[in-house]
ChimeraX commands (.cxc) that place a marker at each C-alpha (Angstrom):
marker #1 position 97.07,198.68,91.73 radius 0.5
marker #1 position 96.78,202.18,90.54 radius 0.5
marker #1 position 94.51,204.81,91.60 radius 0.5
marker #1 position 91.96,206.44,89.53 radius 0.5
marker #1 position 91.99,209.46,88.63 radius 0.5
marker #1 position 89.77,212.55,89.41 radius 0.5
marker #1 position 87.96,212.32,85.73 radius 0.5
marker #1 position 87.47,208.85,86.14 radius 0.5
marker #1 position 85.59,208.84,89.45 radius 0.5
marker #1 position 83.52,212.07,87.82 radius 0.5
marker #1 position 82.45,209.31,84.87 radius 0.5
marker #1 position 81.67,206.54,87.27 radius 0.5
marker #1 position 78.84,208.98,89.90 radius 0.5
marker #1 position 75.35,209.35,88.26 radius 0.5
marker #1 position 75.07,213.28,86.76 radius 0.5
marker #1 position 72.28,214.58,89.66 radius 0.5
marker #1 position 70.36,215.88,86.33 radius 0.5
marker #1 position 69.69,212.23,85.20 radius 0.5
marker #1 position 68.98,210.91,88.48 radius 0.5
marker #1 position 66.40,213.63,88.80 radius 0.5
marker #1 position 64.84,213.25,85.29 radius 0.5
marker #1 position 64.70,209.71,86.38 radius 0.5
marker #1 position 63.03,210.17,89.27 radius 0.5
marker #1 position 60.76,212.42,87.33 radius 0.5
marker #1 position 59.93,209.83,84.95 radius 0.5
marker #1 position 58.96,207.15,87.69 radius 0.5
marker #1 position 56.62,210.04,89.44 radius 0.5
marker #1 position 54.81,210.46,86.36 radius 0.5
marker #1 position 54.06,206.71,85.62 radius 0.5
marker #1 position 53.37,206.07,89.24 radius 0.5
marker #1 position 51.04,209.11,89.77 radius 0.5
marker #1 position 48.33,208.19,87.05 radius 0.5
marker #1 position 48.55,204.32,87.88 radius 0.5
marker #1 position 48.28,204.54,91.49 radius 0.5
marker #1 position 45.42,207.11,91.25 radius 0.5
marker #1 position 43.45,204.70,88.76 radius 0.5
marker #1 position 44.20,201.16,90.94 radius 0.5
marker #1 position 42.41,203.26,93.87 radius 0.5
marker #1 position 39.70,204.48,91.92 radius 0.5
marker #1 position 38.74,200.84,91.30 radius 0.5
marker #1 position 39.32,199.90,95.04 radius 0.5
marker #1 position 37.64,202.53,96.17 radius 0.5
marker #1 position 34.38,202.42,93.71 radius 0.5
marker #1 position 34.16,198.44,93.72 radius 0.5
marker #1 position 32.91,198.88,97.53 radius 0.5
marker #1 position 34.02,196.02,98.29 radius 0.5
marker #1 position 34.14,196.18,102.47 radius 0.5
marker #1 position 35.60,198.24,104.43 radius 0.5
marker #1 position 39.54,196.70,103.66 radius 0.5
marker #1 position 39.19,197.49,100.29 radius 0.5
marker #1 position 37.99,200.40,100.24 radius 0.5
marker #1 position 40.23,201.89,103.41 radius 0.5
marker #1 position 43.61,200.28,101.28 radius 0.5
marker #1 position 42.41,201.96,98.43 radius 0.5
marker #1 position 42.72,205.42,100.18 radius 0.5
marker #1 position 46.37,204.33,100.85 radius 0.5
marker #1 position 46.70,204.09,97.45 radius 0.5
marker #1 position 45.31,206.94,96.78 radius 0.5
marker #1 position 47.88,208.75,98.72 radius 0.5
marker #1 position 50.78,207.11,97.29 radius 0.5
marker #1 position 49.13,208.65,94.18 radius 0.5
marker #1 position 49.08,212.13,95.77 radius 0.5
marker #1 position 52.45,212.26,96.71 radius 0.5
marker #1 position 53.93,211.04,93.41 radius 0.5
marker #1 position 51.91,213.82,91.81 radius 0.5
marker #1 position 53.20,216.44,94.21 radius 0.5
marker #1 position 56.53,215.16,92.81 radius 0.5
marker #1 position 55.71,216.00,89.56 radius 0.5
marker #1 position 54.24,219.50,90.35 radius 0.5
marker #1 position 57.37,220.10,92.48 radius 0.5
marker #1 position 59.55,219.03,89.73 radius 0.5
marker #1 position 58.29,220.34,86.81 radius 0.5
marker #1 position 57.36,223.97,88.94 radius 0.5
marker #1 position 53.23,223.26,88.78 radius 0.5
marker #1 position 52.28,224.96,91.91 radius 0.5
marker #1 position 48.44,224.50,91.62 radius 0.5
marker #1 position 49.33,220.68,91.02 radius 0.5
marker #1 position 51.38,220.34,93.95 radius 0.5
marker #1 position 49.08,222.45,96.34 radius 0.5
marker #1 position 46.13,220.28,95.19 radius 0.5
marker #1 position 47.72,216.87,96.31 radius 0.5
marker #1 position 49.15,218.23,99.24 radius 0.5
marker #1 position 45.40,218.95,100.16 radius 0.5
marker #1 position 44.44,215.52,98.95 radius 0.5
marker #1 position 46.80,213.66,100.66 radius 0.5
marker #1 position 45.04,215.28,103.75 radius 0.5
marker #1 position 41.67,214.32,102.51 radius 0.5
marker #1 position 43.07,210.63,101.74 radius 0.5
marker #1 position 44.29,210.30,105.50 radius 0.5
marker #1 position 40.94,210.67,106.88 radius 0.5
marker #1 position 39.46,208.70,104.31 radius 0.5
marker #1 position 42.63,205.84,105.80 radius 0.5
marker #1 position 40.73,206.42,109.54 radius 0.5
marker #1 position 37.55,206.32,108.82 radius 0.5
marker #1 position 37.84,202.91,106.62 radius 0.5
marker #1 position 40.95,201.22,107.75 radius 0.5
marker #1 position 40.20,202.38,111.34 radius 0.5
marker #1 position 36.63,203.15,112.43 radius 0.5
marker #1 position 34.52,201.15,109.77 radius 0.5
marker #1 position 36.62,197.86,109.83 radius 0.5
marker #1 position 36.28,197.81,113.29 radius 0.5
marker #1 position 32.26,198.01,113.02 radius 0.5
marker #1 position 32.72,195.48,110.05 radius 0.5
marker #1 position 35.08,193.18,111.97 radius 0.5
marker #1 position 32.33,193.24,115.13 radius 0.5
marker #1 position 29.68,192.44,113.09 radius 0.5
marker #1 position 31.33,189.82,111.39 radius 0.5
marker #1 position 32.59,188.39,114.98 radius 0.5
marker #1 position 28.94,188.31,116.38 radius 0.5
marker #1 position 28.03,186.46,113.22 radius 0.5
marker #1 position 30.74,183.61,113.87 radius 0.5
marker #1 position 29.81,183.30,117.56 radius 0.5
marker #1 position 26.02,182.59,116.87 radius 0.5
marker #1 position 27.19,180.12,114.29 radius 0.5
marker #1 position 29.10,178.21,117.23 radius 0.5
marker #1 position 26.55,178.64,120.28 radius 0.5
marker #1 position 22.72,178.00,120.64 radius 0.5
marker #1 position 21.30,181.25,120.30 radius 0.5
marker #1 position 19.56,182.12,117.14 radius 0.5
marker #1 position 22.13,182.91,113.76 radius 0.5
marker #1 position 22.83,186.43,113.71 radius 0.5
marker #1 position 23.87,188.44,110.51 radius 0.5
marker #1 position 24.06,192.29,109.96 radius 0.5
marker #1 position 21.51,194.28,108.76 radius 0.5
marker #1 position 23.88,196.05,106.32 radius 0.5
marker #1 position 24.33,192.68,105.00 radius 0.5
marker #1 position 21.70,192.30,103.21 radius 0.5
marker #1 position 22.13,194.71,100.84 radius 0.5
marker #1 position 23.82,192.76,98.12 radius 0.5
marker #1 position 22.96,189.17,99.70 radius 0.5
marker #1 position 22.31,186.84,96.67 radius 0.5
marker #1 position 18.67,185.88,96.12 radius 0.5
marker #1 position 17.91,182.31,95.11 radius 0.5
marker #1 position 14.51,180.92,93.93 radius 0.5
marker #1 position 13.17,177.87,95.76 radius 0.5
marker #1 position 14.40,175.83,93.58 radius 0.5
marker #1 position 17.78,177.00,93.95 radius 0.5
marker #1 position 18.38,179.01,90.89 radius 0.5
marker #1 position 20.16,182.49,90.95 radius 0.5
marker #1 position 17.39,184.82,90.51 radius 0.5
marker #1 position 18.88,188.56,91.59 radius 0.5
marker #1 position 20.48,189.96,94.59 radius 0.5
marker #1 position 19.06,192.19,97.68 radius 0.5
marker #1 position 19.17,196.25,97.33 radius 0.5
marker #1 position 17.73,197.29,100.60 radius 0.5
marker #1 position 15.32,196.19,103.40 radius 0.5
marker #1 position 12.93,198.16,104.51 radius 0.5
marker #1 position 12.13,197.73,108.26 radius 0.5
marker #1 position 9.15,199.04,110.24 radius 0.5
marker #1 position 9.94,201.62,112.92 radius 0.5
marker #1 position 7.16,200.20,115.55 radius 0.5
marker #1 position 8.26,196.67,115.37 radius 0.5
marker #1 position 11.80,196.59,114.11 radius 0.5
marker #1 position 10.36,194.13,111.87 radius 0.5
marker #1 position 11.32,193.91,108.06 radius 0.5
marker #1 position 8.62,194.43,105.72 radius 0.5
marker #1 position 9.61,193.91,102.62 radius 0.5
marker #1 position 13.25,193.63,100.63 radius 0.5
marker #1 position 13.97,195.14,97.29 radius 0.5
marker #1 position 15.33,192.56,94.96 radius 0.5
marker #1 position 17.19,193.28,91.82 radius 0.5
marker #1 position 17.10,190.78,88.95 radius 0.5
marker #1 position 17.93,190.74,84.97 radius 0.5
marker #1 position 20.31,193.01,83.25 radius 0.5
marker #1 position 24.29,193.47,83.76 radius 0.5
marker #1 position 25.68,196.06,85.82 radius 0.5
marker #1 position 22.88,197.35,87.18 radius 0.5
marker #1 position 21.70,198.00,83.25 radius 0.5
marker #1 position 18.10,197.21,82.07 radius 0.5
marker #1 position 17.88,195.36,86.02 radius 0.5
marker #1 position 14.51,195.39,87.45 radius 0.5
marker #1 position 13.79,196.04,91.26 radius 0.5
marker #1 position 10.60,194.16,92.75 radius 0.5
marker #1 position 9.34,194.86,96.46 radius 0.5
marker #1 position 9.27,191.26,98.06 radius 0.5
marker #1 position 7.01,190.91,101.44 radius 0.5
marker #1 position 9.06,189.85,104.30 radius 0.5
marker #1 position 6.49,186.61,104.30 radius 0.5
marker #1 position 7.77,185.37,100.78 radius 0.5
marker #1 position 11.33,185.47,101.86 radius 0.5
marker #1 position 13.06,183.08,103.89 radius 0.5
marker #1 position 16.26,184.43,105.39 radius 0.5
marker #1 position 19.60,182.63,105.29 radius 0.5
marker #1 position 23.16,183.65,106.67 radius 0.5
marker #1 position 24.69,183.92,103.02 radius 0.5
marker #1 position 21.59,184.06,101.02 radius 0.5
marker #1 position 17.74,184.70,100.52 radius 0.5
marker #1 position 15.57,182.45,99.18 radius 0.5
marker #1 position 12.46,183.56,97.58 radius 0.5
marker #1 position 9.23,181.11,98.92 radius 0.5
marker #1 position 6.99,181.80,96.17 radius 0.5
marker #1 position 7.06,180.81,92.96 radius 0.5
marker #1 position 9.02,182.22,89.72 radius 0.5
marker #1 position 5.63,182.98,87.85 radius 0.5
marker #1 position 4.38,184.92,91.30 radius 0.5
marker #1 position 7.73,186.85,91.45 radius 0.5
marker #1 position 7.87,187.85,87.55 radius 0.5
marker #1 position 4.17,189.27,88.34 radius 0.5
marker #1 position 5.33,191.68,91.00 radius 0.5
marker #1 position 5.37,195.00,89.83 radius 0.5
marker #1 position 8.49,196.76,88.81 radius 0.5
marker #1 position 9.38,199.54,91.12 radius 0.5
marker #1 position 10.79,203.17,90.02 radius 0.5
marker #1 position 13.66,204.46,91.19 radius 0.5
marker #1 position 12.61,206.98,93.20 radius 0.5
marker #1 position 8.59,205.70,93.96 radius 0.5
marker #1 position 9.33,202.59,96.47 radius 0.5
marker #1 position 5.98,201.49,98.07 radius 0.5
marker #1 position 4.79,201.74,101.97 radius 0.5
marker #1 position 3.91,198.38,102.12 radius 0.5
marker #1 position 4.87,195.23,99.19 radius 0.5
marker #1 position 2.03,193.24,98.14 radius 0.5
marker #1 position 2.49,190.20,99.47 radius 0.5
marker #1 position 2.05,186.66,97.28 radius 0.5
marker #1 position 2.22,184.20,100.09 radius 0.5
marker #1 position -1.20,182.72,98.79 radius 0.5
marker #1 position -0.24,182.34,95.24 radius 0.5
marker #1 position 3.73,180.86,95.95 radius 0.5
marker #1 position 2.12,177.07,95.80 radius 0.5
marker link #1:1,2 radius 0.2
marker link #1:2,3 radius 0.2
marker link #1:3,4 radius 0.2
marker link #1:4,5 radius 0.2
marker link #1:5,6 radius 0.2
marker link #1:6,7 radius 0.2
marker link #1:7,8 radius 0.2
marker link #1:8,9 radius 0.2
marker link #1:9,10 radius 0.2
marker link #1:10,11 radius 0.2
marker link #1:11,12 radius 0.2
marker link #1:12,13 radius 0.2
marker link #1:13,14 radius 0.2
marker link #1:14,15 radius 0.2
marker link #1:15,16 radius 0.2
marker link #1:16,17 radius 0.2
marker link #1:17,18 radius 0.2
marker link #1:18,19 radius 0.2
marker link #1:19,20 radius 0.2
marker link #1:20,21 radius 0.2
marker link #1:21,22 radius 0.2
marker link #1:22,23 radius 0.2
marker link #1:23,24 radius 0.2
marker link #1:24,25 radius 0.2
marker link #1:25,26 radius 0.2
marker link #1:26,27 radius 0.2
marker link #1:27,28 radius 0.2
marker link #1:28,29 radius 0.2
marker link #1:29,30 radius 0.2
marker link #1:30,31 radius 0.2
marker link #1:31,32 radius 0.2
marker link #1:32,33 radius 0.2
marker link #1:33,34 radius 0.2
marker link #1:34,35 radius 0.2
marker link #1:35,36 radius 0.2
marker link #1:36,37 radius 0.2
marker link #1:37,38 radius 0.2
marker link #1:38,39 radius 0.2
marker link #1:39,40 radius 0.2
marker link #1:40,41 radius 0.2
marker link #1:41,42 radius 0.2
marker link #1:42,43 radius 0.2
marker link #1:43,44 radius 0.2
marker link #1:44,45 radius 0.2
marker link #1:45,46 radius 0.2
marker link #1:46,47 radius 0.2
marker link #1:47,48 radius 0.2
marker link #1:48,49 radius 0.2
marker link #1:49,50 radius 0.2
marker link #1:50,51 radius 0.2
marker link #1:51,52 radius 0.2
marker link #1:52,53 radius 0.2
marker link #1:53,54 radius 0.2
marker link #1:54,55 radius 0.2
marker link #1:55,56 radius 0.2
marker link #1:56,57 radius 0.2
marker link #1:57,58 radius 0.2
marker link #1:58,59 radius 0.2
marker link #1:59,60 radius 0.2
marker link #1:60,61 radius 0.2
marker link #1:61,62 radius 0.2
marker link #1:62,63 radius 0.2
marker link #1:63,64 radius 0.2
marker link #1:64,65 radius 0.2
marker link #1:65,66 radius 0.2
marker link #1:66,67 radius 0.2
marker link #1:67,68 radius 0.2
marker link #1:68,69 radius 0.2
marker link #1:69,70 radius 0.2
marker link #1:70,71 radius 0.2
marker link #1:71,72 radius 0.2
marker link #1:72,73 radius 0.2
marker link #1:73,74 radius 0.2
marker link #1:74,75 radius 0.2
marker link #1:75,76 radius 0.2
marker link #1:76,77 radius 0.2
marker link #1:77,78 radius 0.2
marker link #1:78,79 radius 0.2
marker link #1:79,80 radius 0.2
marker link #1:80,81 radius 0.2
marker link #1:81,82 radius 0.2
marker link #1:82,83 radius 0.2
marker link #1:83,84 radius 0.2
marker link #1:84,85 radius 0.2
marker link #1:85,86 radius 0.2
marker link #1:86,87 radius 0.2
marker link #1:87,88 radius 0.2
marker link #1:88,89 radius 0.2
marker link #1:89,90 radius 0.2
marker link #1:90,91 radius 0.2
marker link #1:91,92 radius 0.2
marker link #1:92,93 radius 0.2
marker link #1:93,94 radius 0.2
marker link #1:94,95 radius 0.2
marker link #1:95,96 radius 0.2
marker link #1:96,97 radius 0.2
marker link #1:97,98 radius 0.2
marker link #1:98,99 radius 0.2
marker link #1:99,100 radius 0.2
marker link #1:100,101 radius 0.2
marker link #1:101,102 radius 0.2
marker link #1:102,103 radius 0.2
marker link #1:103,104 radius 0.2
marker link #1:104,105 radius 0.2
marker link #1:105,106 radius 0.2
marker link #1:106,107 radius 0.2
marker link #1:107,108 radius 0.2
marker link #1:108,109 radius 0.2
marker link #1:109,110 radius 0.2
marker link #1:110,111 radius 0.2
marker link #1:111,112 radius 0.2
marker link #1:112,113 radius 0.2
marker link #1:113,114 radius 0.2
marker link #1:114,115 radius 0.2
marker link #1:115,116 radius 0.2
marker link #1:116,117 radius 0.2
marker link #1:117,118 radius 0.2
marker link #1:118,119 radius 0.2
marker link #1:119,120 radius 0.2
marker link #1:120,121 radius 0.2
marker link #1:121,122 radius 0.2
marker link #1:122,123 radius 0.2
marker link #1:123,124 radius 0.2
marker link #1:124,125 radius 0.2
marker link #1:125,126 radius 0.2
marker link #1:126,127 radius 0.2
marker link #1:127,128 radius 0.2
marker link #1:128,129 radius 0.2
marker link #1:129,130 radius 0.2
marker link #1:130,131 radius 0.2
marker link #1:131,132 radius 0.2
marker link #1:132,133 radius 0.2
marker link #1:133,134 radius 0.2
marker link #1:134,135 radius 0.2
marker link #1:135,136 radius 0.2
marker link #1:136,137 radius 0.2
marker link #1:137,138 radius 0.2
marker link #1:138,139 radius 0.2
marker link #1:139,140 radius 0.2
marker link #1:140,141 radius 0.2
marker link #1:141,142 radius 0.2
marker link #1:142,143 radius 0.2
marker link #1:143,144 radius 0.2
marker link #1:144,145 radius 0.2
marker link #1:145,146 radius 0.2
marker link #1:146,147 radius 0.2
marker link #1:147,148 radius 0.2
marker link #1:148,149 radius 0.2
marker link #1:149,150 radius 0.2
marker link #1:150,151 radius 0.2
marker link #1:151,152 radius 0.2
marker link #1:152,153 radius 0.2
marker link #1:153,154 radius 0.2
marker link #1:154,155 radius 0.2
marker link #1:155,156 radius 0.2
marker link #1:156,157 radius 0.2
marker link #1:157,158 radius 0.2
marker link #1:158,159 radius 0.2
marker link #1:159,160 radius 0.2
marker link #1:160,161 radius 0.2
marker link #1:161,162 radius 0.2
marker link #1:162,163 radius 0.2
marker link #1:163,164 radius 0.2
marker link #1:164,165 radius 0.2
marker link #1:165,166 radius 0.2
marker link #1:166,167 radius 0.2
marker link #1:167,168 radius 0.2
marker link #1:168,169 radius 0.2
marker link #1:169,170 radius 0.2
marker link #1:170,171 radius 0.2
marker link #1:171,172 radius 0.2
marker link #1:172,173 radius 0.2
marker link #1:173,174 radius 0.2
marker link #1:174,175 radius 0.2
marker link #1:175,176 radius 0.2
marker link #1:176,177 radius 0.2
marker link #1:177,178 radius 0.2
marker link #1:178,179 radius 0.2
marker link #1:179,180 radius 0.2
marker link #1:180,181 radius 0.2
marker link #1:181,182 radius 0.2
marker link #1:182,183 radius 0.2
marker link #1:183,184 radius 0.2
marker link #1:184,185 radius 0.2
marker link #1:185,186 radius 0.2
marker link #1:186,187 radius 0.2
marker link #1:187,188 radius 0.2
marker link #1:188,189 radius 0.2
marker link #1:189,190 radius 0.2
marker link #1:190,191 radius 0.2
marker link #1:191,192 radius 0.2
marker link #1:192,193 radius 0.2
marker link #1:193,194 radius 0.2
marker link #1:194,195 radius 0.2
marker link #1:195,196 radius 0.2
marker link #1:196,197 radius 0.2
marker link #1:197,198 radius 0.2
marker link #1:198,199 radius 0.2
marker link #1:199,200 radius 0.2
marker link #1:200,201 radius 0.2
marker link #1:201,202 radius 0.2
marker link #1:202,203 radius 0.2
marker link #1:203,204 radius 0.2
marker link #1:204,205 radius 0.2
marker link #1:205,206 radius 0.2
marker link #1:206,207 radius 0.2
marker link #1:207,208 radius 0.2
marker link #1:208,209 radius 0.2
marker link #1:209,210 radius 0.2
marker link #1:210,211 radius 0.2
marker link #1:211,212 radius 0.2
marker link #1:212,213 radius 0.2
marker link #1:213,214 radius 0.2
marker link #1:214,215 radius 0.2
marker link #1:215,216 radius 0.2
marker link #1:216,217 radius 0.2
marker link #1:217,218 radius 0.2
marker link #1:218,219 radius 0.2
view
């Protein structure tokens, strides 16, 4: 069996310049793709885990951008993304560490209350985003925020968003606590659809100190 001569071996070995160019191309594709995916994950606000993993993907993007900056001699791009890697590390710690632990603790208490004789619980922060249904079961919108009385700790009213798509052309209404029945997974209006539609729409920066009660008109 003959041995390979030196020129043949050199031909089989990859050219370092070609390998470097390939790695640059890969980093050039990974960087923007990872950044776009991470931006969607964090902007979606789908909970601590999704947001935390969004920062992980942001970190992948920063590493790829740093590689591009180093390979192309763009010192400003390299320095910027090295700094962003530190920022992303803080985001990972906050959302996959602390915030995820808080979220899991709240869910654990919620599940435990459903299996016990105690009153069923749900987290106060969970009100925002909960679906709102009419008393006949039809979807109305979703809760935006719950306003709580300082002295009693009682919910004063819930701001309900209805209509529109993606927040465009939506209407916000303040619904009094007495006009809403709280559930574990959704809120149900106790007033009729006509009474709900008669509630005044809220301005973004002028929410009331108290919501008008429509309980007497709910029949």
